[in-house]
PDB file of N, CA, C and O in Angstrom:
ATOM      1  N   MET A   1    -313.220 159.912-201.111  1.00  0.00           N
ATOM      2  CA  MET A   1    -314.604 159.587-200.986  1.00  0.00           C
ATOM      3  C   MET A   1    -315.383 158.780-202.163  1.00  0.00           C
ATOM      4  O   MET A   1    -315.159 159.365-203.223  1.00  0.00           O
ATOM      5  N   VAL A   2    -316.046 157.879-202.318  1.00  0.00           N
ATOM      6  CA  VAL A   2    -316.710 157.229-203.276  1.00  0.00           C
ATOM      7  C   VAL A   2    -318.021 158.127-203.494  1.00  0.00           C
ATOM      8  O   VAL A   2    -318.738 158.573-202.598  1.00  0.00           O
ATOM      9  N   LYS A   3    -318.151 158.265-204.619  1.00  0.00           N
ATOM     10  CA  LYS A   3    -319.490 158.966-205.237  1.00  0.00           C
ATOM     11  C   LYS A   3    -320.239 158.255-206.147  1.00  0.00           C
ATOM     12  O   LYS A   3    -319.663 157.534-206.961  1.00  0.00           O
ATOM     13  N   ILE A   4    -321.607 158.363-206.128  1.00  0.00           N
ATOM     14  CA  ILE A   4    -322.367 157.649-207.198  1.00  0.00           C
ATOM     15  C   ILE A   4    -322.904 158.895-208.029  1.00  0.00           C
ATOM     16  O   ILE A   4    -323.837 159.528-207.536  1.00  0.00           O
ATOM     17  N   ARG A   5    -322.367 159.303-209.289  1.00  0.00           N
ATOM     18  CA  ARG A   5    -322.792 160.410-210.073  1.00  0.00           C
ATOM     19  C   ARG A   5    -323.016 159.983-211.426  1.00  0.00           C
ATOM     20  O   ARG A   5    -322.977 158.775-211.662  1.00  0.00           O
ATOM     21  N   LEU A   6    -323.258 160.846-212.391  1.00  0.00           N
ATOM     22  CA  LEU A   6    -323.559 160.814-213.815  1.00  0.00           C
ATOM     23  C   LEU A   6    -322.342 160.993-214.633  1.00  0.00           C
ATOM     24  O   LEU A   6    -321.692 162.023-214.452  1.00  0.00           O
ATOM     25  N   THR A   7    -321.904 160.041-215.596  1.00  0.00           N
ATOM     26  CA  THR A   7    -321.008 160.479-216.619  1.00  0.00           C
ATOM     27  C   THR A   7    -321.721 160.641-217.866  1.00  0.00           C
ATOM     28  O   THR A   7    -322.626 159.859-218.157  1.00  0.00           O
ATOM     29  N   ARG A   8    -321.339 161.721-218.730  1.00  0.00           N
ATOM     30  CA  ARG A   8    -321.936 162.073-220.097  1.00  0.00           C
ATOM     31  C   ARG A   8    -321.379 161.327-221.216  1.00  0.00           C
ATOM     32  O   ARG A   8    -320.197 161.237-221.550  1.00  0.00           O
ATOM     33  N   GLY A   9    -322.316 160.854-221.694  1.00  0.00           N
ATOM     34  CA  GLY A   9    -322.119 160.092-223.030  1.00  0.00           C
ATOM     35  C   GLY A   9    -323.002 160.802-224.261  1.00  0.00           C
ATOM     36  O   GLY A   9    -323.486 161.933-224.212  1.00  0.00           O
ATOM     37  N   GLY A  10    -323.090 159.903-225.327  1.00  0.00           N
ATOM     38  CA  GLY A  10    -324.160 160.451-226.233  1.00  0.00           C
ATOM     39  C   GLY A  10    -323.526 161.419-227.411  1.00  0.00           C
ATOM     40  O   GLY A  10    -322.318 161.514-227.628  1.00  0.00           O
ATOM     41  N   ALA A  11    -324.461 162.054-228.063  1.00  0.00           N
ATOM     42  CA  ALA A  11    -323.955 162.834-229.094  1.00  0.00           C
ATOM     43  C   ALA A  11    -324.060 164.321-228.792  1.00  0.00           C
ATOM     44  O   ALA A  11    -324.556 164.667-227.719  1.00  0.00           O
ATOM     45  N   LYS A  12    -323.592 165.292-229.734  1.00  0.00           N
ATOM     46  CA  LYS A  12    -323.975 166.595-229.431  1.00  0.00           C
ATOM     47  C   LYS A  12    -325.468 166.630-229.569  1.00  0.00           C
ATOM     48  O   LYS A  12    -326.088 165.891-230.334  1.00  0.00           O
ATOM     49  N   LYS A  13    -326.061 167.611-228.713  1.00  0.00           N
ATOM     50  CA  LYS A  13    -327.434 168.106-228.534  1.00  0.00           C
ATOM     51  C   LYS A  13    -328.266 166.625-228.292  1.00  0.00           C
ATOM     52  O   LYS A  13    -329.455 166.578-228.609  1.00  0.00           O
ATOM     53  N   ARG A  14    -327.683 165.589-227.797  1.00  0.00           N
ATOM     54  CA  ARG A  14    -328.464 164.532-227.459  1.00  0.00           C
ATOM     55  C   ARG A  14    -327.785 163.651-226.356  1.00  0.00           C
ATOM     56  O   ARG A  14    -327.258 162.574-226.636  1.00  0.00           O
ATOM     57  N   PRO A  15    -327.821 164.125-225.183  1.00  0.00           N
ATOM     58  CA  PRO A  15    -327.201 163.658-224.069  1.00  0.00           C
ATOM     59  C   PRO A  15    -327.725 162.275-223.519  1.00  0.00           C
ATOM     60  O   PRO A  15    -328.918 161.975-223.548  1.00  0.00           O
ATOM     61  N   PHE A  16    -326.719 161.444-223.007  1.00  0.00           N
ATOM     62  CA  PHE A  16    -326.974 160.330-222.312  1.00  0.00           C
ATOM     63  C   PHE A  16    -326.207 160.167-221.197  1.00  0.00           C
ATOM     64  O   PHE A  16    -325.092 160.687-221.219  1.00  0.00           O
ATOM     65  N   TYR A  17    -326.653 159.378-219.929  1.00  0.00           N
ATOM     66  CA  TYR A  17    -325.855 159.380-219.070  1.00  0.00           C
ATOM     67  C   TYR A  17    -325.806 158.302-218.290  1.00  0.00           C
ATOM     68  O   TYR A  17    -326.847 157.846-217.817  1.00  0.00           O
ATOM     69  N   HIS A  18    -324.525 157.708-218.027  1.00  0.00           N
ATOM     70  CA  HIS A  18    -324.576 156.493-217.246  1.00  0.00           C
ATOM     71  C   HIS A  18    -324.217 156.958-215.651  1.00  0.00           C
ATOM     72  O   HIS A  18    -323.477 157.901-215.368  1.00  0.00           O
ATOM     73  N   ILE A  19    -324.849 156.157-214.759  1.00  0.00           N
ATOM     74  CA  ILE A  19    -324.751 156.326-213.441  1.00  0.00           C
ATOM     75  C   ILE A  19    -323.750 155.552-212.875  1.00  0.00           C
ATOM     76  O   ILE A  19    -324.170 154.411-212.687  1.00  0.00           O
ATOM     77  N   VAL A  20    -322.510 155.712-212.499  1.00  0.00           N
ATOM     78  CA  VAL A  20    -321.398 155.218-212.140  1.00  0.00           C
ATOM     79  C   VAL A  20    -321.157 155.472-210.717  1.00  0.00           C
ATOM     80  O   VAL A  20    -321.563 156.478-210.134  1.00  0.00           O
ATOM     81  N   VAL A  21    -320.429 154.451-210.133  1.00  0.00           N
ATOM     82  CA  VAL A  21    -319.752 154.828-208.681  1.00  0.00           C
ATOM     83  C   VAL A  21    -318.261 154.769-208.828  1.00  0.00           C
ATOM     84  O   VAL A  21    -317.563 153.846-209.248  1.00  0.00           O
ATOM     85  N   THR A  22    -317.898 156.072-208.348  1.00  0.00           N
ATOM     86  CA  THR A  22    -316.448 156.179-208.986  1.00  0.00           C
ATOM     87  C   THR A  22    -316.042 157.083-207.755  1.00  0.00           C
ATOM     88  O   THR A  22    -316.886 157.535-206.982  1.00  0.00           O
ATOM     89  N   ASP A  23    -314.554 157.334-207.620  1.00  0.00           N
ATOM     90  CA  ASP A  23    -313.926 158.065-206.480  1.00  0.00           C
ATOM     91  C   ASP A  23    -314.045 159.583-206.772  1.00  0.00           C
ATOM     92  O   ASP A  23    -313.601 160.025-207.831  1.00  0.00           O
ATOM     93  N   GLN A  24    -314.558 160.288-205.974  1.00  0.00           N
ATOM     94  CA  GLN A  24    -314.687 161.715-206.335  1.00  0.00           C
ATOM     95  C   GLN A  24    -313.588 162.524-206.920  1.00  0.00           C
ATOM     96  O   GLN A  24    -313.906 163.512-207.583  1.00  0.00           O
ATOM     97  N   ARG A  25    -312.151 162.184-206.733  1.00  0.00           N
ATOM     98  CA  ARG A  25    -311.036 162.600-207.453  1.00  0.00           C
ATOM     99  C   ARG A  25    -310.948 162.434-209.057  1.00  0.00           C
ATOM    100  O   ARG A  25    -310.337 163.206-209.795  1.00  0.00           O
ATOM    101  N   ASN A  26    -311.492 161.569-209.365  1.00  0.00           N
ATOM    102  CA  ASN A  26    -311.628 161.065-210.820  1.00  0.00           C
ATOM    103  C   ASN A  26    -312.450 162.271-211.612  1.00  0.00           C
ATOM    104  O   ASN A  26    -313.320 162.982-211.109  1.00  0.00           O
ATOM    105  N   LYS A  27    -312.006 162.321-212.843  1.00  0.00           N
ATOM    106  CA  LYS A  27    -312.829 163.327-213.829  1.00  0.00           C
ATOM    107  C   LYS A  27    -314.246 162.734-213.989  1.00  0.00           C
ATOM    108  O   LYS A  27    -314.548 161.596-213.631  1.00  0.00           O
ATOM    109  N   ARG A  28    -315.164 163.710-214.619  1.00  0.00           N
ATOM    110  CA  ARG A  28    -316.506 163.340-214.770  1.00  0.00           C
ATOM    111  C   ARG A  28    -316.538 162.221-215.385  1.00  0.00           C
ATOM    112  O   ARG A  28    -317.060 161.249-214.840  1.00  0.00           O
ATOM    113  N   ASP A  29    -315.930 162.126-216.775  1.00  0.00           N
ATOM    114  CA  ASP A  29    -315.969 161.043-217.525  1.00  0.00           C
ATOM    115  C   ASP A  29    -314.754 159.997-217.172  1.00  0.00           C
ATOM    116  O   ASP A  29    -314.539 159.168-218.056  1.00  0.00           O
ATOM    117  N   GLY A  30    -314.170 159.945-216.339  1.00  0.00           N
ATOM    118  CA  GLY A  30    -313.099 159.225-216.085  1.00  0.00           C
ATOM    119  C   GLY A  30    -313.287 157.735-215.680  1.00  0.00           C
ATOM    120  O   GLY A  30    -314.330 157.229-216.094  1.00  0.00           O
ATOM    121  N   ARG A  31    -312.500 156.978-214.976  1.00  0.00           N
ATOM    122  CA  ARG A  31    -312.274 155.829-214.750  1.00  0.00           C
ATOM    123  C   ARG A  31    -313.550 155.486-213.469  1.00  0.00           C
ATOM    124  O   ARG A  31    -313.557 156.198-212.465  1.00  0.00           O
ATOM    125  N   ALA A  32    -314.524 154.419-213.616  1.00  0.00           N
ATOM    126  CA  ALA A  32    -315.620 154.086-212.636  1.00  0.00           C
ATOM    127  C   ALA A  32    -315.053 152.930-212.016  1.00  0.00           C
ATOM    128  O   ALA A  32    -314.140 152.215-212.427  1.00  0.00           O
ATOM    129  N   LEU A  33    -315.739 152.848-210.947  1.00  0.00           N
ATOM    130  CA  LEU A  33    -315.742 151.539-210.241  1.00  0.00           C
ATOM    131  C   LEU A  33    -316.684 150.436-210.807  1.00  0.00           C
ATOM    132  O   LEU A  33    -316.314 149.322-211.177  1.00  0.00           O
ATOM    133  N   GLU A  34    -317.964 150.918-210.819  1.00  0.00           N
ATOM    134  CA  GLU A  34    -318.968 150.231-211.311  1.00  0.00           C
ATOM    135  C   GLU A  34    -320.097 150.964-212.056  1.00  0.00           C
ATOM    136  O   GLU A  34    -320.460 152.050-211.606  1.00  0.00           O
ATOM    137  N   ARG A  35    -320.678 150.464-213.150  1.00  0.00           N
ATOM    138  CA  ARG A  35    -321.693 151.065-213.612  1.00  0.00           C
ATOM    139  C   ARG A  35    -323.105 150.662-213.192  1.00  0.00           C
ATOM    140  O   ARG A  35    -323.436 149.529-213.541  1.00  0.00           O
ATOM    141  N   VAL A  36    -323.993 151.377-212.511  1.00  0.00           N
ATOM    142  CA  VAL A  36    -325.040 150.699-212.081  1.00  0.00           C
ATOM    143  C   VAL A  36    -326.515 151.282-212.706  1.00  0.00           C
ATOM    144  O   VAL A  36    -327.573 151.167-212.088  1.00  0.00           O
ATOM    145  N   GLY A  37    -326.394 151.934-214.056  1.00  0.00           N
ATOM    146  CA  GLY A  37    -327.616 152.343-214.509  1.00  0.00           C
ATOM    147  C   GLY A  37    -327.219 153.473-215.615  1.00  0.00           C
ATOM    148  O   GLY A  37    -326.085 153.742-216.009  1.00  0.00           O
ATOM    149  N   PHE A  38    -328.360 154.019-215.983  1.00  0.00           N
ATOM    150  CA  PHE A  38    -328.455 155.282-217.072  1.00  0.00           C
ATOM    151  C   PHE A  38    -329.614 156.016-216.904  1.00  0.00           C
ATOM    152  O   PHE A  38    -330.677 155.617-216.430  1.00  0.00           O
ATOM    153  N   TYR A  39    -329.328 157.166-217.343  1.00  0.00           N
ATOM    154  CA  TYR A  39    -330.464 158.059-217.355  1.00  0.00           C
ATOM    155  C   TYR A  39    -330.245 158.958-218.740  1.00  0.00           C
ATOM    156  O   TYR A  39    -329.280 159.659-219.046  1.00  0.00           O
ATOM    157  N   ASN A  40    -331.582 158.673-219.533  1.00  0.00           N
ATOM    158  CA  ASN A  40    -331.706 159.239-220.790  1.00  0.00           C
ATOM    159  C   ASN A  40    -332.747 160.411-221.035  1.00  0.00           C
ATOM    160  O   ASN A  40    -333.867 160.166-221.482  1.00  0.00           O
ATOM    161  N   PRO A  41    -332.334 161.675-220.729  1.00  0.00           N
ATOM    162  CA  PRO A  41    -333.154 162.835-220.557  1.00  0.00           C
ATOM    163  C   PRO A  41    -334.016 163.016-221.766  1.00  0.00           C
ATOM    164  O   PRO A  41    -335.059 163.635-221.559  1.00  0.00           O
ATOM    165  N   VAL A  42    -333.804 162.618-222.940  1.00  0.00           N
ATOM    166  CA  VAL A  42    -334.380 162.682-224.290  1.00  0.00           C
ATOM    167  C   VAL A  42    -335.047 161.490-224.722  1.00  0.00           C
ATOM    168  O   VAL A  42    -335.164 161.309-225.934  1.00  0.00           O
ATOM    169  N   ALA A  43    -335.470 160.709-223.968  1.00  0.00           N
ATOM    170  CA  ALA A  43    -336.133 159.264-224.334  1.00  0.00           C
ATOM    171  C   ALA A  43    -337.252 159.787-224.763  1.00  0.00           C
ATOM    172  O   ALA A  43    -337.765 160.755-224.202  1.00  0.00           O
ATOM    173  N   THR A  44    -337.903 159.045-226.106  1.00  0.00           N
ATOM    174  CA  THR A  44    -339.123 159.342-226.611  1.00  0.00           C
ATOM    175  C   THR A  44    -339.655 158.094-227.095  1.00  0.00           C
ATOM    176  O   THR A  44    -338.898 157.300-227.653  1.00  0.00           O
ATOM    177  N   GLY A  45    -340.962 157.820-226.931  1.00  0.00           N
ATOM    178  CA  GLY A  45    -341.734 156.599-227.467  1.00  0.00           C
ATOM    179  C   GLY A  45    -341.430 155.663-226.290  1.00  0.00           C
ATOM    180  O   GLY A  45    -341.347 156.119-225.150  1.00  0.00           O
ATOM    181  N   ASN A  46    -341.250 154.264-226.572  1.00  0.00           N
ATOM    182  CA  ASN A  46    -341.066 153.248-225.557  1.00  0.00           C
ATOM    183  C   ASN A  46    -339.684 153.255-225.012  1.00  0.00           C
ATOM    184  O   ASN A  46    -339.376 152.328-224.263  1.00  0.00           O
ATOM    185  N   GLU A  47    -338.781 154.204-225.295  1.00  0.00           N
ATOM    186  CA  GLU A  47    -337.269 153.891-224.836  1.00  0.00           C
ATOM    187  C   GLU A  47    -337.363 154.362-223.256  1.00  0.00           C
ATOM    188  O   GLU A  47    -338.061 155.252-222.771  1.00  0.00           O
ATOM    189  N   LYS A  48    -336.622 153.657-222.749  1.00  0.00           N
ATOM    190  CA  LYS A  48    -336.564 153.656-221.112  1.00  0.00           C
ATOM    191  C   LYS A  48    -335.954 155.114-220.880  1.00  0.00           C
ATOM    192  O   LYS A  48    -335.149 155.588-221.682  1.00  0.00           O
ATOM    193  N   ARG A  49    -336.351 155.758-219.813  1.00  0.00           N
ATOM    194  CA  ARG A  49    -335.727 157.266-219.296  1.00  0.00           C
ATOM    195  C   ARG A  49    -334.745 156.883-218.288  1.00  0.00           C
ATOM    196  O   ARG A  49    -333.646 157.436-218.340  1.00  0.00           O
ATOM    197  N   VAL A  50    -334.964 156.059-217.421  1.00  0.00           N
ATOM    198  CA  VAL A  50    -333.914 155.717-216.107  1.00  0.00           C
ATOM    199  C   VAL A  50    -333.902 154.287-216.019  1.00  0.00           C
ATOM    200  O   VAL A  50    -335.001 153.750-215.881  1.00  0.00           O
ATOM    201  N   GLU A  51    -332.846 153.534-216.072  1.00  0.00           N
ATOM    202  CA  GLU A  51    -332.832 152.372-215.446  1.00  0.00           C
ATOM    203  C   GLU A  51    -331.701 152.367-214.170  1.00  0.00           C
ATOM    204  O   GLU A  51    -330.745 153.114-214.375  1.00  0.00           O
ATOM    205  N   LEU A  52    -331.688 151.671-212.966  1.00  0.00           N
ATOM    206  CA  LEU A  52    -331.011 151.833-211.927  1.00  0.00           C
ATOM    207  C   LEU A  52    -331.137 150.494-211.303  1.00  0.00           C
ATOM    208  O   LEU A  52    -332.222 149.954-211.086  1.00  0.00           O
ATOM    209  N   ASP A  53    -329.697 149.857-210.957  1.00  0.00           N
ATOM    210  CA  ASP A  53    -329.706 148.762-210.107  1.00  0.00           C
ATOM    211  C   ASP A  53    -329.838 149.259-208.541  1.00  0.00           C
ATOM    212  O   ASP A  53    -328.933 149.665-207.811  1.00  0.00           O
ATOM    213  N   THR A  54    -330.987 149.134-208.300  1.00  0.00           N
ATOM    214  CA  THR A  54    -331.100 149.862-206.584  1.00  0.00           C
ATOM    215  C   THR A  54    -330.513 148.776-205.699  1.00  0.00           C
ATOM    216  O   THR A  54    -329.986 149.283-204.709  1.00  0.00           O
ATOM    217  N   ALA A  55    -330.451 147.802-205.718  1.00  0.00           N
ATOM    218  CA  ALA A  55    -329.637 146.719-204.949  1.00  0.00           C
ATOM    219  C   ALA A  55    -328.115 146.991-204.912  1.00  0.00           C
ATOM    220  O   ALA A  55    -327.541 146.791-203.841  1.00  0.00           O
ATOM    221  N   ARG A  56    -327.501 147.370-205.833  1.00  0.00           N
ATOM    222  CA  ARG A  56    -326.391 147.783-206.056  1.00  0.00           C
ATOM    223  C   ARG A  56    -325.994 149.305-205.247  1.00  0.00           C
ATOM    224  O   ARG A  56    -325.035 149.557-204.519  1.00  0.00           O
ATOM    225  N   VAL A  57    -327.056 150.120-205.660  1.00  0.00           N
ATOM    226  CA  VAL A  57    -326.929 151.349-205.302  1.00  0.00           C
ATOM    227  C   VAL A  57    -327.059 151.375-203.720  1.00  0.00           C
ATOM    228  O   VAL A  57    -326.323 152.087-203.037  1.00  0.00           O
ATOM    229  N   GLU A  58    -328.016 150.577-203.192  1.00  0.00           N
ATOM    230  CA  GLU A  58    -327.918 150.626-201.706  1.00  0.00           C
ATOM    231  C   GLU A  58    -326.801 149.671-200.985  1.00  0.00           C
ATOM    232  O   GLU A  58    -326.520 149.830-199.797  1.00  0.00           O
ATOM    233  N   HIS A  59    -326.215 148.715-201.759  1.00  0.00           N
ATOM    234  CA  HIS A  59    -324.856 148.122-201.215  1.00  0.00           C
ATOM    235  C   HIS A  59    -323.665 149.192-201.187  1.00  0.00           C
ATOM    236  O   HIS A  59    -322.945 149.235-200.190  1.00  0.00           O
ATOM    237  N   TRP A  60    -323.457 150.022-202.222  1.00  0.00           N
ATOM    238  CA  TRP A  60    -322.601 151.165-202.207  1.00  0.00           C
ATOM    239  C   TRP A  60    -322.872 152.080-201.239  1.00  0.00           C
ATOM    240  O   TRP A  60    -321.960 152.428-200.490  1.00  0.00           O
ATOM    241  N   VAL A  61    -324.286 152.663-201.088  1.00  0.00           N
ATOM    242  CA  VAL A  61    -324.553 153.631-199.907  1.00  0.00           C
ATOM    243  C   VAL A  61    -324.008 152.941-198.426  1.00  0.00           C
ATOM    244  O   VAL A  61    -323.275 153.582-197.674  1.00  0.00           O
ATOM    245  N   SER A  62    -324.420 151.697-198.149  1.00  0.00           N
ATOM    246  CA  SER A  62    -324.403 151.074-197.037  1.00  0.00           C
ATOM    247  C   SER A  62    -322.695 150.958-196.624  1.00  0.00           C
ATOM    248  O   SER A  62    -322.229 150.646-195.528  1.00  0.00           O
ATOM    249  N   ASN A  63    -321.989 151.303-197.824  1.00  0.00           N
ATOM    250  CA  ASN A  63    -320.269 150.887-197.633  1.00  0.00           C
ATOM    251  C   ASN A  63    -319.994 152.338-197.424  1.00  0.00           C
ATOM    252  O   ASN A  63    -318.795 152.566-197.261  1.00  0.00           O
ATOM    253  N   GLY A  64    -320.752 153.351-197.385  1.00  0.00           N
ATOM    254  CA  GLY A  64    -320.122 155.077-197.517  1.00  0.00           C
ATOM    255  C   GLY A  64    -320.295 155.677-198.515  1.00  0.00           C
ATOM    256  O   GLY A  64    -319.869 156.832-198.493  1.00  0.00           O
ATOM    257  N   ALA A  65    -320.891 155.257-199.655  1.00  0.00           N
ATOM    258  CA  ALA A  65    -320.741 156.122-200.809  1.00  0.00           C
ATOM    259  C   ALA A  65    -321.814 157.307-200.918  1.00  0.00           C
ATOM    260  O   ALA A  65    -322.931 157.109-200.441  1.00  0.00           O
ATOM    261  N   GLN A  66    -321.567 158.320-201.421  1.00  0.00           N
ATOM    262  CA  GLN A  66    -322.527 159.451-201.321  1.00  0.00           C
ATOM    263  C   GLN A  66    -323.183 159.578-202.726  1.00  0.00           C
ATOM    264  O   GLN A  66    -322.532 159.291-203.730  1.00  0.00           O
ATOM    265  N   MET A  67    -324.400 159.984-202.795  1.00  0.00           N
ATOM    266  CA  MET A  67    -324.962 159.941-203.894  1.00  0.00           C
ATOM    267  C   MET A  67    -325.163 161.644-204.301  1.00  0.00           C
ATOM    268  O   MET A  67    -325.473 162.453-203.426  1.00  0.00           O
ATOM    269  N   THR A  68    -324.989 161.965-205.436  1.00  0.00           N
ATOM    270  CA  THR A  68    -324.989 163.360-206.089  1.00  0.00           C
ATOM    271  C   THR A  68    -326.559 163.606-205.988  1.00  0.00           C
ATOM    272  O   THR A  68    -327.323 162.646-205.895  1.00  0.00           O
ATOM    273  N   ASP A  69    -327.067 165.061-206.010  1.00  0.00           N
ATOM    274  CA  ASP A  69    -328.218 165.490-205.867  1.00  0.00           C
ATOM    275  C   ASP A  69    -329.149 164.818-206.944  1.00  0.00           C
ATOM    276  O   ASP A  69    -330.187 164.285-206.554  1.00  0.00           O
ATOM    277  N   LYS A  70    -328.802 164.819-208.374  1.00  0.00           N
ATOM    278  CA  LYS A  70    -329.468 164.366-209.437  1.00  0.00           C
ATOM    279  C   LYS A  70    -329.684 162.940-209.134  1.00  0.00           C
ATOM    280  O   LYS A  70    -330.843 162.523-209.160  1.00  0.00           O
ATOM    281  N   VAL A  71    -328.768 162.182-208.866  1.00  0.00           N
ATOM    282  CA  VAL A  71    -328.823 160.769-208.614  1.00  0.00           C
ATOM    283  C   VAL A  71    -329.994 160.192-207.730  1.00  0.00           C
ATOM    284  O   VAL A  71    -330.779 159.271-207.955  1.00  0.00           O
ATOM    285  N   ARG A  72    -329.823 161.220-206.414  1.00  0.00           N
ATOM    286  CA  ARG A  72    -330.762 160.783-205.269  1.00  0.00           C
ATOM    287  C   ARG A  72    -332.372 161.248-206.185  1.00  0.00           C
ATOM    288  O   ARG A  72    -333.407 160.588-206.085  1.00  0.00           O
ATOM    289  N   ASP A  73    -332.258 162.184-206.816  1.00  0.00           N
ATOM    290  CA  ASP A  73    -333.746 162.722-207.424  1.00  0.00           C
ATOM    291  C   ASP A  73    -334.397 161.442-208.182  1.00  0.00           C
ATOM    292  O   ASP A  73    -335.512 160.977-207.946  1.00  0.00           O
ATOM    293  N   LEU A  74    -333.463 160.969-209.147  1.00  0.00           N
ATOM    294  CA  LEU A  74    -333.878 159.824-209.902  1.00  0.00           C
ATOM    295  C   LEU A  74    -334.001 158.422-209.252  1.00  0.00           C
ATOM    296  O   LEU A  74    -334.720 157.531-209.705  1.00  0.00           O
ATOM    297  N   LEU A  75    -333.324 158.329-208.280  1.00  0.00           N
ATOM    298  CA  LEU A  75    -333.897 157.139-207.352  1.00  0.00           C
ATOM    299  C   LEU A  75    -335.041 157.374-206.781  1.00  0.00           C
ATOM    300  O   LEU A  75    -335.928 156.537-206.948  1.00  0.00           O
ATOM    301  N   LYS A  76    -335.277 158.410-206.071  1.00  0.00           N
ATOM    302  CA  LYS A  76    -336.804 158.727-205.528  1.00  0.00           C
ATOM    303  C   LYS A  76    -337.874 158.550-206.595  1.00  0.00           C
ATOM    304  O   LYS A  76    -338.879 157.857-206.440  1.00  0.00           O
ATOM    305  N   GLY A  77    -337.529 159.336-207.847  1.00  0.00           N
ATOM    306  CA  GLY A  77    -338.735 159.124-208.777  1.00  0.00           C
ATOM    307  C   GLY A  77    -338.881 157.394-209.087  1.00  0.00           C
ATOM    308  O   GLY A  77    -339.975 156.830-209.130  1.00  0.00           O
ATOM    309  N   LEU A  78    -337.680 156.759-209.270  1.00  0.00           N
ATOM    310  CA  LEU A  78    -337.941 155.292-209.433  1.00  0.00           C
ATOM    311  C   LEU A  78    -339.021 154.504-208.317  1.00  0.00           C
ATOM    312  O   LEU A  78    -340.018 153.810-208.519  1.00  0.00           O
ATOM    313  N   THR A  79    -338.378 154.922-207.132  1.00  0.00           N
ATOM    314  CA  THR A  79    -339.322 154.194-206.225  1.00  0.00           C
ATOM    315  C   THR A  79    -340.579 154.673-205.947  1.00  0.00           C
ATOM    316  O   THR A  79    -341.389 153.941-205.378  1.00  0.00           O
ATOM    317  N   ARG A  80    -340.932 156.091-206.351  1.00  0.00           N
ATOM    318  CA  ARG A  80    -342.146 156.630-206.354  1.00  0.00           C
ATOM    319  C   ARG A  80    -343.211 155.748-207.436  1.00  0.00           C
ATOM    320  O   ARG A  80    -344.375 155.417-207.209  1.00  0.00           O
ATOM    321  N   ALA A  81    -342.459 155.516-208.574  1.00  0.00           N
ATOM    322  CA  ALA A  81    -343.111 155.040-209.682  1.00  0.00           C
ATOM    323  C   ALA A  81    -343.355 153.552-209.466  1.00  0.00           C
ATOM    324  O   ALA A  81    -344.393 153.000-209.832  1.00  0.00           O
ATOM    325  N   ALA A  82    -342.305 152.902-208.826  1.00  0.00           N
ATOM    326  CA  ALA A  82    -342.845 151.494-208.581  1.00  0.00           C
ATOM    327  C   ALA A  82    -343.933 151.375-207.373  1.00  0.00           C
ATOM    328  O   ALA A  82    -344.759 150.464-207.435  1.00  0.00           O
ATOM    329  N   ALA A  83    -343.945 152.144-206.443  1.00  0.00           N
ATOM    330  CA  ALA A  83    -345.081 152.032-205.346  1.00  0.00           C
ATOM    331  C   ALA A  83    -346.479 152.398-205.875  1.00  0.00           C
ATOM    332  O   ALA A  83    -347.454 152.353-205.125  1.00  0.00           O
TER     333      ALA A  83
END
């Protein structure tokens, strides 16, 4: 099954996550089919906290991809902020 989930990057005590489309059998930070955005939980000042290509996410979901709970929450927050 294809999942839309987070992969961890960044430094120690300073996480940064890429939002990727990958097969669920791959490791958390393993090979990804496509990178569709990022999430920076420690963003300060004018840094972006979340960026997501919603068109590509909708494409993958329409083709059967499942979002993790955290990615679903981030997408809801973006759509709420845009409205």
